[in-house]
C-alpha positions in Angstrom: 20.4 -19.3 34.7 19.1 -15.8 35.2 21.0 -14.7 32.0 19.2 -17.4 29.9 15.8 -16.4 31.4 16.5 -12.8 30.4 17.4 -13.9 26.8 14.0 -15.6 26.5 12.0 -12.8 28.3 13.4 -9.8 26.4 12.1 -10.9 23.0 8.7 -11.6 24.6 8.6 -8.1 26.0 9.4 -6.7 22.5 6.6 -8.8 21.0 4.2 -7.8 23.7 4.8 -4.1 22.9 3.6 -4.5 19.3 -0.1 -3.8 18.8 -2.2 -4.7 15.8 -3.9 -1.5 14.8 -5.6 -2.8 11.6 -5.8 -6.1 9.7 -7.6 -7.3 6.6 -7.3 -10.6 4.7 -9.3 -12.9 2.6 -9.1 -16.1 4.7 -12.3 -18.2 4.6 -13.5 -16.2 1.7 -15.0 -18.4 -1.1 -13.6 -18.1 -4.6 -15.6 -15.5 -6.6 -15.3 -14.2 -10.1 -16.7 -10.8 -9.1 -15.3 -9.6 -5.7 -16.5 -6.0 -5.7 -19.4 -6.7 -3.3 -17.1 -8.8 -1.0 -14.6 -6.0 -0.9 -17.3 -3.4 0.0 -18.4 -5.6 2.8 -14.8 -5.6 4.1 -14.8 -1.8 4.1 -13.3 -0.9 0.7 -14.4 2.1 -1.1 -13.4 2.7 -4.8 -12.2 5.7 -6.7 -11.5 6.4 -10.4 -11.7 3.6 -13.0 -13.2 0.7 -11.0 -15.1 -0.6 -14.0 -11.9 -1.1 -16.1 -10.5 -3.6 -13.6 -11.5 -7.2 -12.8 -11.5 -8.1 -9.1 -11.8 -11.7 -8.1 -11.1 -14.0 -5.2 -9.0 -17.2 -5.7 -7.4 -19.3 -3.0 -8.1 -16.7 -0.3 -6.4 -13.9 -2.3 -7.8 -10.9 -3.9 -6.7 -10.6 -7.6 -6.8 -7.4 -9.6 -6.2 -7.4 -13.4 -6.8 -5.2 -16.4 -5.9 -4.9 -20.0 -6.8 -1.2 -20.2 -4.9 2.0 -19.5 -6.5 3.0 -16.3 -6.1 3.8 -12.6 -8.0 2.5 -9.6 -7.8 3.3 -5.9 -9.5 1.1 -3.3 -9.3 1.6 0.4 -10.8 3.5 3.2 -10.9 7.1 4.5 -11.2 6.7 8.2 -13.4 8.7 10.5 -11.3 10.8 12.9 -12.3 8.6 15.9 -11.0 5.6 14.1 -7.6 7.0 13.1 -4.7 4.6 13.8 -2.5 6.3 16.3 1.3 5.7 16.5 1.6 3.5 13.4 5.1 1.9 13.3 5.1 -0.5 10.4 2.9 -2.3 7.9 3.2 -5.9 6.8 1.8 -6.6 3.3 1.5 -10.0 1.8 1.0 -9.5 -2.0 2.5 -10.2 -5.4 2.5 -9.5 -9.1 1.8 -11.9 -12.0 2.0 -9.3 -14.9 3.9 -6.0 -14.8 2.5 -3.3 -17.1 5.2 -3.0 -19.8 6.4 0.6 -20.1 6.2 1.5 -16.4 9.6 3.0 -15.5 10.0 5.4 -12.6 13.7 5.8 -13.3 12.7 7.5 -16.6 9.6 9.3 -15.6 6.8 6.9 -16.4 5.4 6.6 -12.9 3.0 3.6 -13.2 2.7 0.5 -11.0 1.0 -2.9 -10.9 0.2 -2.4 -7.2 1.1 -0.1 -4.4 -0.2 0.8 -0.9 -0.9 4.4 -0.1 -0.7 5.3 3.6 -2.1 8.7 4.4 -1.3 10.6 7.6 -3.4 13.2 9.5 -5.4 15.9 7.9 -3.0 18.7 7.2 -3.3 19.0 3.4 -0.5 19.9 1.1 -0.7 21.2 -2.5 -0.6 19.0 -5.5 1.8 21.2 -7.4 -0.7 22.1 -10.2 -3.0 24.4 -8.3 -6.7 23.8 -8.3 -6.5 21.1 -11.0 -5.8 18.5 -8.4 -6.9 18.5 -4.7 -4.7 19.1 -1.8 -4.0 15.9 0.2 -2.2 15.0 3.5 1.3 13.5 3.5 1.5 9.9 2.3 3.9 7.1 1.9 3.5 4.4 -0.8 5.4 1.2 -0.9 5.0 -0.5 -4.3 6.2 -3.5 -6.3 8.0 -2.4 -9.5 9.8 -4.3 -12.3 12.6 -1.9 -13.1 12.8 0.4 -10.1 15.6 0.4 -7.5 14.5 -1.4 -4.4 14.5 0.8 -1.3 14.8 4.1 -3.3 12.3 6.9 -2.5 10.7 8.2 -5.7 8.7 11.4 -6.3 5.5 11.3 -8.3 4.5 13.8 -10.9 2.2 15.4 -8.3 2.4 15.9 -4.5 6.2 16.3 -4.4 6.0 18.0 -1.0 4.0 15.3 0.8 4.2 12.1 -1.2 6.9 9.5 -1.4 7.0 6.2 -3.2 9.2 3.2 -2.4 9.9 0.2 -4.5 10.0 -2.8 -2.2 10.5 -5.6 -4.6 11.2 -6.4 -8.3 9.9 -10.0 -8.1 7.0 -11.1 -10.3 5.7 -14.4 -11.7 3.0 -14.6 -9.0 5.5 -15.1 -6.1 4.1 -14.2 -2.7 6.1 -11.3 -1.3 6.0 -10.3 2.4 6.8 -6.7 2.8 7.6 -5.2 6.2 7.5 -1.4 5.6 8.9 0.7 8.4 6.5 3.6 8.6 8.2 5.5 11.5 11.7 5.3 9.9 10.6 6.4 6.4 8.3 9.2 7.6 11.0 10.7 9.8 13.6 10.4 7.0 11.3 12.3 4.5 9.5 14.8 6.7 11.7 15.1 9.8 8.8 14.4 12.1 7.0 11.6 13.9 4.2 10.3 11.8 0.7 11.6 12.6 -2.1 9.1 13.0 -3.0 7.1 9.9 -6.1 8.6 8.5 -6.6 6.6 5.3 -5.2 3.8 3.2 -5.6 2.7 -0.4 -4.2 0.2 -2.8 -3.4 1.6 -6.2 -2.9 0.2 -9.7 -2.0 2.5 -12.6 -1.4 1.2 -16.2 -1.7 4.5 -18.1 1.0 5.0 -20.8 1.9 1.3 -20.7 0.8 -1.8 -22.7 -2.0 -1.8 -20.1 -1.7 -5.5 -19.1 -1.3 -5.9 -15.3 -2.3 -8.5 -12.8 -1.5 -8.5 -9.1 -2.9 -9.9 -5.8 -3.3 -9.1 -2.1 -3.3 -11.7 0.6 -3.3 -9.5 3.7 -2.5 -6.2 5.2 -1.6 -5.6 8.9 -0.6 -2.3 10.4 1.2 -2.4 13.8 1.6 0.4 16.3 3.6 1.1 19.4 
């Protein structure tokens, strides 16, 4: 009997050790054809070509679409007191309806219908092109890609010292994808260190040098810690 009690109790202990450090979703959010103000109320800031993308809410999901060659980042730079300490993994519920045709990381065209940039600490590393692009802290970026190899770490054109991109799925057609991205494992593999606190996060869409048509959605993001 004690053996069976232990079998039940051990998983409960493992679950109890997991802590939600951050969560955002769009539950109980009414459909809206212009979601920018809703996103700002939820804490999102915007960078780059915000005006070239259409943000809308439908069925408790945030949709992002464009027909222009552009890049947008939307997320949050956290104040130091709010950094997420000991992040272990992220769970992202998201999907892609239209992949930007021409995106192909295997052949050097590093574009994506949606990715999540996770930024760590404040020790900034060079971009690789001097003063033309700012230094940024190390980051990991899981993304959904049509042609890329799932699980393979990719380097971008910039930030080769501190940035890593990981294709987590090739599925499209609007299918809901649940991604569990192991932050601790990937950070240790790439940088041989325990990840510093999470200091910023941002979703990214980039359609430059493609046919420009892209549509993706986000249902929720949860970051867990030890």
